[in-house]
C-alpha positions as a LaTeX table, in Angstrom:
\begin{tabular}{lrrr}
\hline
Residue & $x$ (\AA) & $y$ (\AA) & $z$ (\AA) \\
\hline
Met1 & 0.03 & $-0.01$ & 0.01 \\
Ala2 & 2.62 & 2.53 & 1.06 \\
Val3 & 4.07 & 4.62 & $-1.71$ \\
Thr4 & 7.45 & 6.17 & $-1.97$ \\
Ile5 & 9.09 & 9.38 & $-3.55$ \\
Glu6 & 9.98 & 7.27 & $-6.57$ \\
Asp7 & 6.27 & 6.61 & $-7.10$ \\
Ala8 & 5.78 & 10.46 & $-6.95$ \\
Arg9 & 8.65 & 10.87 & $-9.48$ \\
Ala10 & 7.25 & 8.52 & $-12.07$ \\
Ile11 & 3.95 & 10.28 & $-11.85$ \\
Ala12 & 5.38 & 13.82 & $-11.88$ \\
Arg13 & 7.40 & 13.01 & $-15.09$ \\
Thr14 & 4.12 & 12.55 & $-16.99$ \\
Leu15 & 2.85 & 16.01 & $-16.15$ \\
Pro16 & 3.47 & 18.76 & $-18.61$ \\
Arg17 & 5.66 & 21.61 & $-17.23$ \\
Ser18 & 6.36 & 19.71 & $-14.20$ \\
Tyr19 & 10.03 & 19.56 & $-12.86$ \\
Glu20 & 11.84 & 18.52 & $-9.75$ \\
Val21 & 14.09 & 20.61 & $-7.63$ \\
Val22 & 15.97 & 20.12 & $-4.37$ \\
Val23 & 15.67 & 23.12 & $-1.98$ \\
Arg24 & 17.39 & 22.74 & 1.42 \\
Asp25 & 17.56 & 18.99 & 1.02 \\
Gln26 & 13.91 & 18.59 & 0.33 \\
Val27 & 12.57 & 17.40 & $-2.96$ \\
Lys28 & 9.82 & 19.61 & $-4.57$ \\
Phe29 & 7.77 & 19.37 & $-7.74$ \\
Arg30 & 7.15 & 22.66 & $-9.54$ \\
Val31 & 5.35 & 24.09 & $-12.45$ \\
Gly32 & 7.15 & 27.51 & $-13.13$ \\
Arg33 & 8.00 & 28.88 & $-9.83$ \\
Leu34 & 4.91 & 27.31 & $-8.25$ \\
Val35 & 5.42 & 24.22 & $-5.87$ \\
Tyr36 & 2.69 & 21.85 & $-6.20$ \\
Ala37 & 4.16 & 18.98 & $-4.16$ \\
Ala38 & 7.09 & 18.76 & $-1.61$ \\
Phe39 & 8.57 & 16.07 & 0.49 \\
Ser40 & 9.75 & 15.92 & 4.04 \\
Arg41 & 13.65 & 15.36 & 4.45 \\
Asp42 & 12.87 & 11.83 & 5.59 \\
Glu43 & 10.42 & 11.30 & 2.62 \\
Thr44 & 7.51 & 10.02 & 4.85 \\
Ile45 & 5.25 & 13.12 & 4.31 \\
Met46 & 4.14 & 14.76 & 1.28 \\
Gly47 & 2.70 & 18.31 & 1.28 \\
Phe48 & 0.55 & 19.20 & $-1.81$ \\
Gly49 & $-1.50$ & 21.81 & $-3.31$ \\
Phe50 & $-5.14$ & 21.67 & $-2.02$ \\
Pro51 & $-7.89$ & 24.27 & $-1.70$ \\
Arg52 & $-7.49$ & 26.20 & 1.55 \\
Glu53 & $-11.26$ & 26.12 & 2.40 \\
Glu54 & $-11.53$ & 22.26 & 2.03 \\
Arg55 & $-8.34$ & 21.18 & 3.96 \\
Ala56 & $-9.94$ & 21.22 & 7.49 \\
Ser57 & $-12.70$ & 18.77 & 6.48 \\
Leu58 & $-10.18$ & 16.51 & 4.54 \\
Val59 & $-8.01$ & 16.39 & 7.76 \\
Ala60 & $-11.07$ & 15.75 & 9.99 \\
Ala61 & $-12.50$ & 13.12 & 7.73 \\
Glu62 & $-9.21$ & 11.00 & 7.45 \\
Pro63 & $-6.70$ & 12.08 & 10.29 \\
Glu64 & $-4.72$ & 8.92 & 9.92 \\
Lys65 & $-3.94$ & 9.98 & 6.40 \\
Phe66 & $-3.90$ & 13.79 & 6.31 \\
Leu67 & $-2.37$ & 16.56 & 8.38 \\
Leu68 & $-2.69$ & 20.35 & 8.42 \\
Pro69 & 0.54 & 21.96 & 7.38 \\
Arg70 & 2.85 & 23.52 & 9.86 \\
Pro71 & 1.69 & 26.95 & 11.07 \\
Ser72 & 4.04 & 28.97 & 8.63 \\
Asp73 & 2.41 & 27.18 & 5.74 \\
Met74 & $-1.25$ & 27.66 & 6.68 \\
Arg75 & $-1.55$ & 30.77 & 4.53 \\
Tyr76 & $-0.99$ & 28.62 & 1.59 \\
Gln77 & $-3.31$ & 26.21 & $-0.28$ \\
Trp78 & $-1.53$ & 23.33 & 1.22 \\
Val79 & $-2.06$ & 20.07 & 3.08 \\
Asp80 & 0.20 & 17.15 & 3.99 \\
Val81 & $-0.24$ & 13.28 & 3.68 \\
Arg82 & 1.42 & 10.30 & 5.22 \\
Leu83 & 2.96 & 8.25 & 2.35 \\
Ala84 & 2.60 & 5.07 & 4.27 \\
Ala85 & $-1.25$ & 5.69 & 4.45 \\
Ile86 & $-1.93$ & 5.98 & 0.80 \\
Asp87 & $-1.51$ & 3.78 & $-2.42$ \\
Ala88 & $-0.44$ & 4.58 & $-5.85$ \\
Asp89 & $-3.90$ & 5.41 & $-7.23$ \\
Glu90 & $-4.54$ & 7.97 & $-4.42$ \\
Leu91 & $-1.05$ & 9.23 & $-4.82$ \\
Arg92 & $-1.57$ & 9.99 & $-8.56$ \\
Glu93 & $-5.01$ & 11.63 & $-7.75$ \\
Leu94 & $-3.32$ & 13.97 & $-5.20$ \\
Leu95 & $-0.37$ & 14.92 & $-7.47$ \\
Val96 & $-2.54$ & 15.51 & $-10.41$ \\
Asp97 & $-5.13$ & 17.61 & $-8.70$ \\
Ala98 & $-2.26$ & 19.67 & $-7.08$ \\
Trp99 & $-0.53$ & 20.16 & $-10.40$ \\
Arg100 & $-3.92$ & 21.20 & $-11.99$ \\
Met101 & $-4.00$ & 24.18 & $-9.49$ \\
Cys102 & $-0.66$ & 25.37 & $-11.00$ \\
Val103 & $-0.93$ & 25.21 & $-14.77$ \\
Pro104 & $-3.23$ & 27.05 & $-17.14$ \\
Lys105 & $-6.61$ & 25.51 & $-17.74$ \\
Ser106 & $-5.79$ & 24.84 & $-21.33$ \\
Val107 & $-2.81$ & 22.51 & $-20.39$ \\
Ala108 & $-4.83$ & 20.71 & $-17.48$ \\
Gly109 & $-7.63$ & 20.07 & $-19.95$ \\
Ala110 & $-5.29$ & 18.77 & $-22.42$ \\
Tyr111 & $-3.73$ & 16.26 & $-20.07$ \\
Gly112 & $-5.43$ & 12.85 & $-20.34$ \\
Glu113 & $-5.19$ & 10.39 & $-17.53$ \\
\hline
\end{tabular}
């Protein structure tokens, strides 16, 4: 069930305009300068773009999977997930949805899953 950063890399490589960077020893996936996913240094937690107004209900519904971001990141449209608690299909869904928040609608619409 658990997924790894390698699973995320395989998915991110398929997303137009997506690229990987390492910032302060942390892997992040970007579109332009916008980060849509980032991994903890130990690669057990992935932060990802998610609508701010929906994150409290997501965390409340599945607290064993999802966590609120650290206080300094609460201003962003962001939430965290424990990689050990999700499977490859859910990882794909989270990454693609976060990526869609960063690309133009025409790019997102042209991407076929």
